[in-house]
N, C-alpha and C positions, 0 to 999 in steps of 0.2 A: 395334110396327110391324115387319112382315116384308117384305123385298124379294127378288125372284128375280134370280138371276144365272146365266146359262148358262156352263158350263165344260166342259172335255174332259179326260179322263184322259190322261196322257202317260208315255212311257217315260223313266226317269231318265237314260238314256244320250243323250237328245236334247240338242243344243247350246242352251244358254240364250240366247246372243247371237243365234243364228239365229231363235229364237222371237221375241225382241224386235224384230228387224229385220222380221219378218213381221207385226208389230202385236199380238203376244200378250205376256202377262206370265206367267212361271213362278211357280207357287205350291204350297204344301203345305197339306194338311188333316190335323189331328190332334186328339186329345182323350182323356179318360180311358177312354172306351168305343169310341173310333174308331181303327181301324188306319190308320196314316199313308198318305196317298194323294198322289201327285204329279200336279198338274193344270196346265192352261194356261187363261188367261182373256183375253178380248179387252180390250186396254188401254183403249179408249174406253168400253166398257161398265163396266169397273171404275171408271174415273175418275168416271163419272156416278153410280154407286152411292155412292162416297165423298163426292161433292159434295152429294148429296141427303140421305144418311142419316148420314154420319160413321162413326165406328168403334164406336158404341154400339148400333146397330140390328142386329136379327137378319136375316141374309141366308140365303136358301134357295138352295143350289147345285143346279142342275138339269143334266141331261146325263150323269149318272153312272148306275150300276146302280140306285141309289135316291137320292131327294133327301136332302140333308143340311143341317140348319140349323146355321149357324155365326155366330161373331162375327169381325170383322176384328181379329186379334191384333197384327200387326206389319206395317208398310209400309216397304219400303226404297226411298228415292228416290235417283236419280242426282244427285250434288252439282253436276254441270255442266249436264246437259240438263234436270234437274228432272223427268224422266219416272220412272214407277214401274218399279223393277228387279225387285222380288220381293215376294210377299205371303204371310203365314202366316194361315190360317183356323183358328179353334178351334171344334171341334164341341161343341155344347151337348147337355145331357141334359134333355129335356122332363120336367117334374114334379119337378125337383130344383133346389135353390138354386144360384145361381152368383154369383161375385164379379167385378166389372169396374169400369172407370172410366166416369163419365158427365160430359159437359161442362156447365159452368154458363153460363147465358144471362142477362146483366145487362139488366134492362128498366127503363124509366122515367127520369126526370131528378131528380137530387138537389137539394133546396132549397138546400143549402150551396153548390152550384155556381152556381145561379141568383143567389144573393145575393153571390157573389164571396168567400165566406168561405174556401173551399178547394176541392180537387178530390178525387174519389173514386178511391182506388187499389184495383185488383182484386188481391187477394193470392192467391186460389185460382182456377184456371181449370177445374178438374175435381175431382170427389170420387169416392172408392171406395164402391161400393154392393154390397149383397148382396140378392138377390131371386130369384124364379122368373123364368125367361126370358120368360114371358108378361107379367110386370109391369115389365119393364125399360123405363125411360123413355129417350127419345132425348136429352133434356136436362132440366136442372132450372133453373127460372127464379129469378132473384134480384132482387127488387123493391127498388130503391134510393131510392124516393120518400120513405121514412121517415127518411132521413139529413138531419136538420135542423140539427145542431149540429157544432161542430168536433171534439167527442169522440164523435160517432156511430160505431157499429161494428156490422157484421153478422157473427155467428159461425155455425159449422156448426149449432149448436143452433137457430138462427133459420130454417134452410132448411125450406121446405114441400115435402115429398116425397109421392108417391102412396102409397096404402095398400099394404102388403106390401113396401115398399122400406126397407132399413135402411142409413143412411150409416155407414161404418166409421171415418171420420176422427174425431179427438178433438173433442168437442162445443165445446171452448173455442177451437179453431183459428179464426183470423180469416179471413173470406171477403172482406170489403171494409172499408176504414177511410178516414177523411178525412185528407188531407194538407193542412196549413195552411202557407202561405208566411209565414215570419217575416222582418220587416224587420231589416236588418243593424243591429247595435248601433252607437250612435254611438261614434266613436273617442274614447278618453280624452284630454283635453287634457294636454299635457306639463306636468310639475310646474314651478313657477316656480323660477328659478335664484337662489340667494342670492349676489348679487354681492359683498356686504360680506364674506362668509366667504371667497370666492375671493381677494379683495384682501388680507385678513389672512394667508391661507396663502402667497400669493406673496411678501408682505413677509417672512414668516418664513424662506422659502427663501433670499431675497436676503441676510438677515442671517447665515445659516449660511455662505453662500458667502464673505462678507466676512471672517468670523471665521476660516475655514479658510485664507484667503489671507495672514493675518498671520504674520510670521516670529518 
């Protein structure tokens, strides 16, 4: 999936805060065959692209000398205002393999949860894949309807990916597992106290004291 995003080339001397105040986000475009370019993009348009496509979709930047196909490489958010402060775009090469992260989308309802046996814990939320840009999936679905027992597990090897896509994670890595709530073990009852032994010991101590008191 390719989405278009209008951008404008900018002078690096431009004040970034002024750009943000005007409703734009400063950004950079770079890649193995792409000379770095400083650009500005409308904040609302960028947010819409990120909400619709995430960071794994191919974005076509328009408004430059020529259109450039990129991936969203890094997004810097303002920790207070939560607005987007800066973006890095990675220019891809058509016809060549690329490696990037793709999010996992968990679908269905696990029988272990329906039965109250346990809950499904999502271990991985994305995986690293290598493929041609044209084969890059926006997401990889993980069907949890087959998790029927408390020992059920979905590994990277179980993922169903499109043809031409290779997952780089270890095949044994857990994607999802069942977490079972264990009842607290009953507290061990305190051992019975041998009162006869205590009484004998106390008498022995009393005898020693009396002996020690004789002149």
